[in-house]
A tleap script that builds the chain and sets N, CA, C and O, in Angstrom:
source leaprc.protein.ff14SB
mol = sequence {
  NMET ASP VAL ARG HIE GLU LEU ASN GLN SER
  LEU LYS HIE PHE VAL ASP ARG GLN THR GLY
  VAL THR LEU GLN SER ALA LYS VAL LYS SER
  TYR ASP ALA VAL GLY LYS THR VAL VAL VAL
  ALA LEU HIE ASP GLY THR ILE LEU TYR GLU
  VAL HIE LEU SER THR MET ASP TYR ASP THR
  GLN LEU ILE MET VAL PRO LYS VAL GLY SER
  TRP VAL MET ILE GLY GLU VAL GLY LYS GLY
  GLY LYS ASP ALA GLN TYR PHE VAL LEU GLY
  TYR SER GLU ILE GLN SER ILE LYS GLY LYS
  ILE GLY ALA SER GLU PHE GLN ILE ASP GLY
  ASN GLY PHE LYS ALA LEU ARG GLY ALA THR
  SER CVAL
}
set mol.1.N position { 0.925 -1.041 0.135 }
set mol.1.CA position { 0.232 -0.049 -0.017 }
set mol.1.C position { 0.836 1.068 0.295 }
set mol.1.O position { 1.460 1.261 1.339 }
set mol.2.N position { 0.580 2.296 -1.114 }
set mol.2.CA position { 1.168 3.256 -0.540 }
set mol.2.C position { 1.240 4.434 -0.174 }
set mol.2.O position { 0.027 4.635 -0.118 }
set mol.3.N position { 1.618 5.239 0.078 }
set mol.3.CA position { 1.707 6.261 1.265 }
set mol.3.C position { 0.705 7.248 1.610 }
set mol.3.O position { 0.287 7.607 2.711 }
set mol.4.N position { 0.294 7.752 -0.024 }
set mol.4.CA position { -0.504 8.631 -0.100 }
set mol.4.C position { -1.956 7.570 -0.207 }
set mol.4.O position { -2.964 8.222 -0.480 }
set mol.5.N position { -2.191 6.103 -0.039 }
set mol.5.CA position { -3.331 5.354 0.071 }
set mol.5.C position { -3.622 5.171 1.814 }
set mol.5.O position { -4.715 5.116 2.377 }
set mol.6.N position { -2.198 5.097 2.441 }
set mol.6.CA position { -2.517 5.231 3.998 }
set mol.6.C position { -2.972 6.114 4.335 }
set mol.6.O position { -4.112 6.027 4.793 }
set mol.7.N position { -2.341 7.339 4.279 }
set mol.7.CA position { -2.945 9.107 4.615 }
set mol.7.C position { -4.168 9.731 4.653 }
set mol.7.O position { -4.681 10.552 5.414 }
set mol.8.N position { -4.815 8.671 2.818 }
set mol.8.CA position { -6.491 9.450 2.923 }
set mol.8.C position { -6.740 8.306 3.118 }
set mol.8.O position { -7.314 8.067 2.056 }
set mol.9.N position { -6.762 7.098 3.829 }
set mol.9.CA position { -7.495 6.098 4.402 }
set mol.9.C position { -7.939 6.601 5.594 }
set mol.9.O position { -9.092 6.579 6.025 }
set mol.10.N position { -6.214 7.401 6.483 }
set mol.10.CA position { -6.741 7.841 7.591 }
set mol.10.C position { -7.256 8.704 7.760 }
set mol.10.O position { -7.847 8.831 8.833 }
set mol.11.N position { -7.297 9.891 6.634 }
set mol.11.CA position { -7.581 10.600 7.021 }
set mol.11.C position { -9.413 10.707 6.464 }
set mol.11.O position { -10.100 11.728 6.459 }
set mol.12.N position { -9.852 9.242 6.020 }
set mol.12.CA position { -10.931 9.851 5.863 }
set mol.12.C position { -11.790 8.931 6.740 }
set mol.12.O position { -13.021 8.949 6.745 }
set mol.13.N position { -10.870 7.975 7.621 }
set mol.13.CA position { -11.535 7.292 9.044 }
set mol.13.C position { -11.975 8.177 10.091 }
set mol.13.O position { -12.936 8.021 10.845 }
set mol.14.N position { -10.827 9.498 10.023 }
set mol.14.CA position { -11.209 10.340 11.036 }
set mol.14.C position { -12.026 11.112 10.991 }
set mol.14.O position { -12.833 11.323 11.896 }
set mol.15.N position { -11.949 11.970 9.389 }
set mol.15.CA position { -13.334 12.390 9.554 }
set mol.15.C position { -14.480 11.984 9.137 }
set mol.15.O position { -15.265 12.913 9.329 }
set mol.16.N position { -15.137 10.898 8.560 }
set mol.16.CA position { -16.049 9.807 8.871 }
set mol.16.C position { -16.911 9.602 10.377 }
set mol.16.O position { -18.106 9.814 10.581 }
set mol.17.N position { -16.040 9.200 11.175 }
set mol.17.CA position { -16.438 9.123 12.649 }
set mol.17.C position { -16.850 11.166 12.964 }
set mol.17.O position { -17.992 11.560 13.200 }
set mol.18.N position { -15.792 11.973 12.888 }
set mol.18.CA position { -16.316 14.019 13.474 }
set mol.18.C position { -17.356 14.122 13.095 }
set mol.18.O position { -18.293 14.473 13.812 }
set mol.19.N position { -17.509 13.687 11.191 }
set mol.19.CA position { -18.243 14.804 10.437 }
set mol.19.C position { -19.613 14.465 10.015 }
set mol.19.O position { -20.730 14.974 9.927 }
set mol.20.N position { -18.881 13.170 9.758 }
set mol.20.CA position { -20.406 12.267 8.967 }
set mol.20.C position { -19.997 13.017 7.212 }
set mol.20.O position { -20.881 12.599 6.464 }
set mol.21.N position { -18.976 13.946 6.389 }
set mol.21.CA position { -18.433 13.829 5.808 }
set mol.21.C position { -18.145 12.975 4.960 }
set mol.21.O position { -18.701 11.964 5.389 }
set mol.22.N position { -17.569 12.679 3.906 }
set mol.22.CA position { -17.460 11.058 2.801 }
set mol.22.C position { -16.180 11.820 2.208 }
set mol.22.O position { -16.404 12.717 1.395 }
set mol.23.N position { -14.697 11.494 2.597 }
set mol.23.CA position { -13.476 11.678 1.406 }
set mol.23.C position { -13.045 10.619 0.878 }
set mol.23.O position { -12.860 9.469 1.278 }
set mol.24.N position { -12.892 11.224 -0.187 }
set mol.24.CA position { -12.187 10.155 -1.137 }
set mol.24.C position { -11.253 10.550 -2.207 }
set mol.24.O position { -11.814 11.428 -2.863 }
set mol.25.N position { -10.019 10.286 -2.705 }
set mol.25.CA position { -9.713 10.857 -3.414 }
set mol.25.C position { -9.852 10.534 -4.893 }
set mol.25.O position { -10.152 9.458 -5.411 }
set mol.26.N position { -9.526 11.876 -5.541 }
set mol.26.CA position { -10.049 11.720 -7.223 }
set mol.26.C position { -8.984 12.207 -8.509 }
set mol.26.O position { -8.064 13.017 -8.397 }
set mol.27.N position { -9.336 11.568 -9.580 }
set mol.27.CA position { -8.254 12.801 -10.757 }
set mol.27.C position { -9.082 13.600 -11.273 }
set mol.27.O position { -10.152 13.136 -11.668 }
set mol.28.N position { -8.800 15.059 -11.412 }
set mol.28.CA position { -9.828 15.907 -11.896 }
set mol.28.C position { -9.423 15.462 -13.537 }
set mol.28.O position { -8.324 15.212 -14.032 }
set mol.29.N position { -10.768 15.478 -14.129 }
set mol.29.CA position { -10.648 15.179 -15.412 }
set mol.29.C position { -11.175 17.073 -15.870 }
set mol.29.O position { -10.311 17.627 -16.550 }
set mol.30.N position { -11.556 17.344 -15.771 }
set mol.30.CA position { -11.673 19.225 -16.716 }
set mol.30.C position { -12.147 20.323 -15.426 }
set mol.30.O position { -12.532 19.909 -14.332 }
set mol.31.N position { -12.062 21.451 -15.701 }
set mol.31.CA position { -12.508 22.449 -15.052 }
set mol.31.C position { -13.520 23.217 -15.650 }
set mol.31.O position { -13.200 23.574 -16.784 }
set mol.32.N position { -14.908 23.692 -15.194 }
set mol.32.CA position { -15.714 24.685 -15.722 }
set mol.32.C position { -15.797 25.748 -15.327 }
set mol.32.O position { -16.533 25.985 -14.369 }
set mol.33.N position { -14.927 26.917 -16.057 }
set mol.33.CA position { -15.082 28.133 -15.473 }
set mol.33.C position { -16.498 29.293 -14.765 }
set mol.33.O position { -16.485 30.150 -13.881 }
set mol.34.N position { -17.642 28.735 -15.727 }
set mol.34.CA position { -18.655 29.453 -14.809 }
set mol.34.C position { -19.216 28.784 -14.004 }
set mol.34.O position { -19.932 29.541 -13.349 }
set mol.35.N position { -19.335 27.525 -13.577 }
set mol.35.CA position { -20.021 26.851 -12.373 }
set mol.35.C position { -18.998 26.908 -11.298 }
set mol.35.O position { -19.109 26.751 -10.082 }
set mol.36.N position { -17.808 27.215 -12.171 }
set mol.36.CA position { -16.554 26.781 -10.984 }
set mol.36.C position { -16.199 25.468 -9.816 }
set mol.36.O position { -15.913 25.360 -8.624 }
set mol.37.N position { -16.441 24.533 -11.096 }
set mol.37.CA position { -17.015 22.985 -10.432 }
set mol.37.C position { -15.460 22.512 -11.354 }
set mol.37.O position { -14.648 23.308 -11.825 }
set mol.38.N position { -15.406 21.245 -11.399 }
set mol.38.CA position { -14.652 20.322 -11.910 }
set mol.38.C position { -15.253 18.809 -12.433 }
set mol.38.O position { -16.411 18.852 -12.017 }
set mol.39.N position { -15.119 17.766 -12.980 }
set mol.39.CA position { -15.340 16.365 -13.299 }
set mol.39.C position { -13.843 15.801 -13.009 }
set mol.39.O position { -12.879 16.396 -13.492 }
set mol.40.N position { -13.703 14.852 -12.356 }
set mol.40.CA position { -13.681 14.114 -11.793 }
set mol.40.C position { -13.562 12.588 -11.480 }
set mol.40.O position { -14.586 12.045 -11.065 }
set mol.41.N position { -12.452 11.843 -11.627 }
set mol.41.CA position { -13.433 10.157 -11.706 }
set mol.41.C position { -11.949 10.162 -10.199 }
set mol.41.O position { -10.980 10.829 -9.838 }
set mol.42.N position { -12.928 8.596 -9.726 }
set mol.42.CA position { -12.950 7.849 -8.700 }
set mol.42.C position { -11.839 6.969 -9.338 }
set mol.42.O position { -11.235 6.844 -10.403 }
set mol.43.N position { -11.910 6.405 -8.038 }
set mol.43.CA position { -10.995 4.914 -7.935 }
set mol.43.C position { -11.135 3.873 -8.700 }
set mol.43.O position { -10.396 3.180 -9.398 }
set mol.44.N position { -12.456 3.912 -8.369 }
set mol.44.CA position { -13.462 2.814 -9.126 }
set mol.44.C position { -13.521 2.992 -10.249 }
set mol.44.O position { -13.822 1.973 -10.872 }
set mol.45.N position { -13.242 4.562 -11.311 }
set mol.45.CA position { -13.791 4.775 -12.365 }
set mol.45.C position { -15.050 5.625 -12.532 }
set mol.45.O position { -15.428 6.168 -13.570 }
set mol.46.N position { -15.615 5.648 -11.366 }
set mol.46.CA position { -17.073 6.489 -11.848 }
set mol.46.C position { -16.205 8.098 -11.663 }
set mol.46.O position { -15.205 8.633 -11.184 }
set mol.47.N position { -17.699 8.385 -12.596 }
set mol.47.CA position { -16.934 10.354 -12.778 }
set mol.47.C position { -18.337 10.614 -11.938 }
set mol.47.O position { -19.483 10.191 -11.783 }
set mol.48.N position { -17.265 11.761 -11.456 }
set mol.48.CA position { -18.696 12.934 -10.900 }
set mol.48.C position { -18.240 14.320 -11.039 }
set mol.48.O position { -17.199 14.833 -10.628 }
set mol.49.N position { -19.594 15.026 -11.950 }
set mol.49.CA position { -19.158 15.783 -13.067 }
set mol.49.C position { -19.653 16.918 -12.201 }
set mol.49.O position { -19.280 17.875 -12.879 }
set mol.50.N position { -20.320 17.490 -11.019 }
set mol.50.CA position { -20.728 18.812 -10.867 }
set mol.50.C position { -20.077 18.942 -8.920 }
set mol.50.O position { -20.759 18.949 -7.896 }
set mol.51.N position { -17.807 19.066 -9.161 }
set mol.51.CA position { -17.938 19.102 -7.782 }
set mol.51.C position { -17.534 20.186 -7.340 }
set mol.51.O position { -16.571 20.332 -8.093 }
set mol.52.N position { -17.525 21.300 -6.523 }
set mol.52.CA position { -17.693 22.659 -6.376 }
set mol.52.C position { -16.161 22.920 -5.515 }
set mol.52.O position { -15.821 22.553 -4.390 }
set mol.53.N position { -15.388 23.752 -6.620 }
set mol.53.CA position { -14.769 24.196 -5.618 }
set mol.53.C position { -14.777 25.194 -5.005 }
set mol.53.O position { -13.608 25.394 -4.677 }
set mol.54.N position { -15.674 26.316 -4.472 }
set mol.54.CA position { -16.005 27.020 -3.423 }
set mol.54.C position { -17.578 26.766 -2.905 }
set mol.54.O position { -18.512 26.550 -3.677 }
set mol.55.N position { -17.702 26.840 -1.290 }
set mol.55.CA position { -19.493 26.114 -0.807 }
set mol.55.C position { -19.711 27.655 -1.324 }
set mol.55.O position { -20.071 27.295 -2.445 }
set mol.56.N position { -19.779 29.033 -1.399 }
set mol.56.CA position { -20.651 29.836 -1.376 }
set mol.56.C position { -20.565 30.900 -3.173 }
set mol.56.O position { -20.022 31.060 -4.266 }
set mol.57.N position { -21.000 31.073 -2.767 }
set mol.57.CA position { -21.058 32.059 -4.493 }
set mol.57.C position { -21.683 33.491 -4.532 }
set mol.57.O position { -22.710 34.027 -4.947 }
set mol.58.N position { -20.322 33.894 -3.765 }
set mol.58.CA position { -20.865 35.364 -2.814 }
set mol.58.C position { -19.997 36.368 -3.684 }
set mol.58.O position { -19.012 35.927 -4.275 }
set mol.59.N position { -20.413 37.997 -3.797 }
set mol.59.CA position { -18.705 38.903 -4.553 }
set mol.59.C position { -17.590 38.984 -3.722 }
set mol.59.O position { -16.876 39.986 -3.675 }
set mol.60.N position { -17.389 37.883 -3.003 }
set mol.60.CA position { -16.141 37.890 -1.711 }
set mol.60.C position { -15.776 35.937 -2.543 }
set mol.60.O position { -16.503 34.976 -2.793 }
set mol.61.N position { -14.623 36.161 -2.659 }
set mol.61.CA position { -14.382 34.629 -2.644 }
set mol.61.C position { -12.986 34.498 -3.030 }
set mol.61.O position { -12.165 35.383 -3.270 }
set mol.62.N position { -12.855 33.118 -3.047 }
set mol.62.CA position { -11.021 32.880 -3.396 }
set mol.62.C position { -11.209 31.625 -3.574 }
set mol.62.O position { -11.778 30.949 -2.717 }
set mol.63.N position { -10.725 31.072 -4.808 }
set mol.63.CA position { -10.899 29.902 -5.592 }
set mol.63.C position { -9.505 29.423 -6.080 }
set mol.63.O position { -8.754 30.088 -6.793 }
set mol.64.N position { -9.229 28.007 -5.532 }
set mol.64.CA position { -8.214 27.155 -6.207 }
set mol.64.C position { -7.984 26.468 -7.180 }
set mol.64.O position { -7.151 25.588 -6.966 }
set mol.65.N position { -8.391 26.511 -8.183 }
set mol.65.CA position { -8.633 25.886 -9.552 }
set mol.65.C position { -7.554 24.448 -10.005 }
set mol.65.O position { -6.742 24.627 -10.913 }
set mol.66.N position { -7.617 23.270 -9.410 }
set mol.66.CA position { -6.405 21.992 -9.538 }
set mol.66.C position { -6.383 22.216 -11.544 }
set mol.66.O position { -7.058 22.616 -12.493 }
set mol.67.N position { -5.302 21.716 -11.235 }
set mol.67.CA position { -4.805 21.713 -12.535 }
set mol.67.C position { -5.043 19.983 -12.606 }
set mol.67.O position { -4.710 19.110 -11.805 }
set mol.68.N position { -5.692 19.910 -13.788 }
set mol.68.CA position { -6.388 18.731 -15.084 }
set mol.68.C position { -5.026 17.996 -15.326 }
set mol.68.O position { -3.996 18.329 -15.911 }
set mol.69.N position { -5.560 16.440 -14.399 }
set mol.69.CA position { -4.863 15.532 -14.291 }
set mol.69.C position { -3.901 15.403 -13.575 }
set mol.69.O position { -2.901 14.790 -13.947 }
set mol.70.N position { -4.045 16.110 -12.083 }
set mol.70.CA position { -4.235 16.126 -10.394 }
set mol.70.C position { -4.800 15.097 -9.448 }
set mol.70.O position { -5.684 14.262 -9.640 }
set mol.71.N position { -4.337 15.264 -8.770 }
set mol.71.CA position { -5.442 14.252 -7.795 }
set mol.71.C position { -5.727 15.784 -6.883 }
set mol.71.O position { -5.246 16.916 -6.830 }
set mol.72.N position { -7.060 14.818 -6.103 }
set mol.72.CA position { -7.973 16.235 -5.401 }
set mol.72.C position { -8.806 15.117 -4.161 }
set mol.72.O position { -9.254 13.986 -4.345 }
set mol.73.N position { -8.784 15.907 -2.975 }
set mol.73.CA position { -9.006 15.033 -2.353 }
set mol.73.C position { -10.677 15.790 -2.132 }
set mol.73.O position { -10.838 16.982 -1.869 }
set mol.74.N position { -11.997 14.605 -2.344 }
set mol.74.CA position { -13.000 15.406 -2.226 }
set mol.74.C position { -13.821 15.123 -0.945 }
set mol.74.O position { -13.363 14.367 -0.088 }
set mol.75.N position { -14.866 15.638 -0.821 }
set mol.75.CA position { -15.726 15.321 0.237 }
set mol.75.C position { -17.205 15.490 -0.080 }
set mol.75.O position { -17.700 16.540 -0.491 }
set mol.76.N position { -17.938 14.227 0.175 }
set mol.76.CA position { -20.037 14.393 0.064 }
set mol.76.C position { -20.032 14.524 0.788 }
set mol.76.O position { -19.303 13.984 1.620 }
set mol.77.N position { -21.445 15.932 1.097 }
set mol.77.CA position { -22.198 16.062 2.088 }
set mol.77.C position { -23.426 16.030 1.360 }
set mol.77.O position { -23.691 16.489 0.248 }
set mol.78.N position { -24.447 15.125 2.556 }
set mol.78.CA position { -25.458 14.942 1.283 }
set mol.78.C position { -25.729 13.134 1.770 }
set mol.78.O position { -24.862 12.347 2.152 }
set mol.79.N position { -27.073 12.899 1.607 }
set mol.79.CA position { -27.382 11.105 1.713 }
set mol.79.C position { -27.105 10.341 0.657 }
set mol.79.O position { -27.541 9.191 0.714 }
set mol.80.N position { -26.165 10.829 -0.826 }
set mol.80.CA position { -26.049 9.956 -1.347 }
set mol.80.C position { -26.211 10.179 -2.688 }
set mol.80.O position { -26.542 11.364 -2.729 }
set mol.81.N position { -26.178 9.707 -3.963 }
set mol.81.CA position { -27.042 9.519 -5.099 }
set mol.81.C position { -27.690 10.835 -5.969 }
set mol.81.O position { -27.085 10.618 -7.019 }
set mol.82.N position { -28.179 11.565 -6.141 }
set mol.82.CA position { -28.519 12.397 -6.625 }
set mol.82.C position { -28.802 14.022 -5.589 }
set mol.82.O position { -28.899 15.156 -6.058 }
set mol.83.N position { -28.894 13.531 -3.792 }
set mol.83.CA position { -29.040 14.421 -3.184 }
set mol.83.C position { -27.450 15.262 -2.675 }
set mol.83.O position { -26.995 16.303 -2.200 }
set mol.84.N position { -27.069 13.832 -3.224 }
set mol.84.CA position { -25.588 14.210 -2.605 }
set mol.84.C position { -24.082 15.584 -2.914 }
set mol.84.O position { -22.992 15.074 -3.175 }
set mol.85.N position { -24.104 16.223 -2.893 }
set mol.85.CA position { -22.950 17.520 -3.115 }
set mol.85.C position { -21.597 17.300 -2.890 }
set mol.85.O position { -21.299 16.782 -1.814 }
set mol.86.N position { -20.598 17.621 -3.777 }
set mol.86.CA position { -19.129 16.863 -3.366 }
set mol.86.C position { -18.756 18.749 -3.584 }
set mol.86.O position { -19.334 19.663 -4.172 }
set mol.87.N position { -17.257 18.623 -2.601 }
set mol.87.CA position { -17.191 19.980 -2.368 }
set mol.87.C position { -15.369 19.774 -2.728 }
set mol.87.O position { -14.796 18.786 -2.267 }
set mol.88.N position { -14.662 20.717 -3.505 }
set mol.88.CA position { -13.105 19.674 -3.441 }
set mol.88.C position { -12.472 20.355 -2.016 }
set mol.88.O position { -12.791 21.479 -1.630 }
set mol.89.N position { -11.600 19.546 -1.368 }
set mol.89.CA position { -11.088 20.187 -0.334 }
set mol.89.C position { -9.882 20.052 -0.032 }
set mol.89.O position { -9.428 20.812 0.824 }
set mol.90.N position { -8.862 18.869 -0.754 }
set mol.90.CA position { -7.379 19.229 -1.311 }
set mol.90.C position { -6.780 18.623 -2.248 }
set mol.90.O position { -7.081 17.546 -2.763 }
set mol.91.N position { -5.520 19.632 -2.585 }
set mol.91.CA position { -5.496 19.654 -3.727 }
set mol.91.C position { -4.005 19.107 -3.903 }
set mol.91.O position { -3.385 19.423 -2.887 }
set mol.92.N position { -3.190 18.413 -4.790 }
set mol.92.CA position { -2.104 18.111 -5.204 }
set mol.92.C position { -1.365 18.618 -6.095 }
set mol.92.O position { -0.148 18.516 -6.249 }
set mol.93.N position { -2.173 19.202 -6.717 }
set mol.93.CA position { -1.308 20.884 -7.721 }
set mol.93.C position { -2.191 21.400 -8.009 }
set mol.93.O position { -3.204 20.712 -8.138 }
set mol.94.N position { -2.299 23.241 -8.324 }
set mol.94.CA position { -2.843 24.107 -8.574 }
set mol.94.C position { -2.512 24.835 -9.995 }
set mol.94.O position { -1.469 25.029 -10.620 }
set mol.95.N position { -3.619 25.086 -10.171 }
set mol.95.CA position { -3.196 25.792 -12.025 }
set mol.95.C position { -2.986 26.981 -11.449 }
set mol.95.O position { -1.845 27.385 -11.226 }
set mol.96.N position { -4.394 27.875 -11.057 }
set mol.96.CA position { -4.494 29.181 -11.132 }
set mol.96.C position { -5.495 29.137 -9.006 }
set mol.96.O position { -6.058 28.332 -8.265 }
set mol.97.N position { -5.197 30.199 -9.029 }
set mol.97.CA position { -5.626 31.188 -7.878 }
set mol.97.C position { -6.953 31.820 -8.364 }
set mol.97.O position { -7.228 31.513 -9.524 }
set mol.98.N position { -7.751 32.552 -7.802 }
set mol.98.CA position { -8.626 33.128 -8.483 }
set mol.98.C position { -9.260 33.785 -7.044 }
set mol.98.O position { -9.259 33.134 -6.000 }
set mol.99.N position { -9.899 35.419 -7.159 }
set mol.99.CA position { -10.498 35.611 -6.123 }
set mol.99.C position { -11.043 37.059 -6.715 }
set mol.99.O position { -10.618 37.593 -7.740 }
set mol.100.N position { -12.149 37.611 -5.784 }
set mol.100.CA position { -12.734 37.919 -5.729 }
set mol.100.C position { -13.707 39.182 -4.999 }
set mol.100.O position { -14.751 38.651 -4.618 }
set mol.101.N position { -13.704 40.700 -4.677 }
set mol.101.CA position { -14.081 41.165 -3.572 }
set mol.101.C position { -14.333 42.662 -4.402 }
set mol.101.O position { -13.820 43.603 -5.007 }
set mol.102.N position { -15.325 42.155 -3.988 }
set mol.102.CA position { -16.559 42.775 -4.794 }
set mol.102.C position { -16.010 43.351 -6.600 }
set mol.102.O position { -15.848 42.636 -7.590 }
set mol.103.N position { -15.850 44.789 -6.476 }
set mol.103.CA position { -15.121 45.040 -8.273 }
set mol.103.C position { -14.348 44.415 -8.544 }
set mol.103.O position { -14.389 43.856 -9.640 }
set mol.104.N position { -12.635 44.100 -7.132 }
set mol.104.CA position { -11.732 43.871 -8.124 }
set mol.104.C position { -11.650 42.333 -8.021 }
set mol.104.O position { -12.302 41.630 -7.250 }
set mol.105.N position { -10.698 41.913 -8.968 }
set mol.105.CA position { -10.498 40.470 -8.947 }
set mol.105.C position { -9.467 40.659 -9.093 }
set mol.105.O position { -9.015 41.751 -9.435 }
set mol.106.N position { -8.611 39.346 -8.808 }
set mol.106.CA position { -7.258 38.645 -9.316 }
set mol.106.C position { -6.978 37.240 -9.988 }
set mol.106.O position { -7.672 36.235 -10.144 }
set mol.107.N position { -6.181 37.448 -10.193 }
set mol.107.CA position { -5.490 35.905 -10.674 }
set mol.107.C position { -4.079 35.278 -10.633 }
set mol.107.O position { -3.368 35.623 -11.576 }
set mol.108.N position { -3.657 34.634 -9.956 }
set mol.108.CA position { -1.942 34.421 -10.821 }
set mol.108.C position { -2.003 33.047 -11.155 }
set mol.108.O position { -2.828 32.172 -10.892 }
set mol.109.N position { -1.006 33.056 -11.756 }
set mol.109.CA position { -1.237 31.036 -12.646 }
set mol.109.C position { 0.585 30.929 -12.716 }
set mol.109.O position { 1.378 31.122 -11.794 }
set mol.110.N position { 0.928 30.479 -14.449 }
set mol.110.CA position { 1.847 30.235 -14.195 }
set mol.110.C position { 2.165 31.290 -15.671 }
set mol.110.O position { 2.940 30.736 -16.450 }
set mol.111.N position { 1.867 32.150 -15.955 }
set mol.111.CA position { 1.537 33.611 -16.642 }
set mol.111.C position { 2.325 34.842 -15.765 }
set mol.111.O position { 3.151 35.674 -16.139 }
set mol.112.N position { 1.596 34.546 -14.199 }
set mol.112.CA position { 1.759 35.752 -13.943 }
set mol.112.C position { 0.926 35.833 -12.968 }
set mol.112.O position { 0.619 34.814 -12.349 }
set mol.113.N position { 0.281 37.344 -12.572 }
set mol.113.CA position { -0.704 37.856 -11.581 }
set mol.113.C position { -1.234 38.799 -12.674 }
set mol.113.O position { -0.471 39.607 -13.203 }
set mol.114.N position { -2.470 38.715 -13.005 }
set mol.114.CA position { -3.587 40.036 -13.170 }
set mol.114.C position { -4.581 40.072 -12.281 }
set mol.114.O position { -5.081 39.137 -11.656 }
set mol.115.N position { -5.049 42.159 -12.246 }
set mol.115.CA position { -5.334 42.109 -11.103 }
set mol.115.C position { -6.321 43.160 -11.912 }
set mol.115.O position { -5.839 43.946 -12.728 }
set mol.116.N position { -7.858 43.113 -11.605 }
set mol.116.CA position { -8.791 44.013 -12.299 }
set mol.116.C position { -9.969 45.063 -10.703 }
set mol.116.O position { -10.472 44.896 -9.592 }
set mol.117.N position { -9.757 46.139 -11.877 }
set mol.117.CA position { -10.952 46.729 -10.928 }
set mol.117.C position { -12.476 47.256 -11.498 }
set mol.117.O position { -12.667 48.391 -11.934 }
set mol.118.N position { -13.350 46.363 -11.418 }
set mol.118.CA position { -13.536 46.561 -12.773 }
set mol.118.C position { -13.610 45.908 -13.878 }
set mol.118.O position { -13.706 44.682 -13.932 }
set mol.119.N position { -13.558 46.916 -15.177 }
set mol.119.CA position { -13.094 46.318 -16.843 }
set mol.119.C position { -11.856 47.078 -16.842 }
set mol.119.O position { -11.316 47.221 -17.939 }
set mol.120.N position { -11.050 47.827 -15.350 }
set mol.120.CA position { -9.670 48.648 -15.870 }
set mol.120.C position { -8.495 48.088 -14.829 }
set mol.120.O position { -8.413 48.391 -13.639 }
set mol.121.N position { -7.594 47.188 -15.571 }
set mol.121.CA position { -6.137 46.787 -15.150 }
set mol.121.C position { -5.579 47.007 -14.404 }
set mol.121.O position { -4.748 47.865 -14.702 }
set mol.122.N position { -5.528 46.651 -13.342 }
set mol.122.CA position { -4.372 47.823 -11.842 }
set mol.122.C position { -3.084 47.142 -11.992 }
set mol.122.O position { -2.118 47.492 -11.315 }
savepdb mol mol.pdb
quit
């Protein structure tokens, strides 16, 4: 058994006992910037289509976007099936970090840093 799997199982067991949230690792297949979600594949091949990068959709946000092909730790909240909601809780690699506070927005990625205030670059 590899170290990543052992850590995953230990953390999953601890969190399940404490919170009722189910944790599992998954591989990122794609990213949807509009919905702020990713599509992931679980170890058993199951595909999850709306795994949220943020728990809230407010004017103030900080979102870490995982790199496609990387591993994430996801949490399942709900009773399973169609009522379950999934959220990214941990990342092995980050593609970018995006933030928004009121009318100000920023993005950090491999190309550098970009900041906007409304439509004006700052």
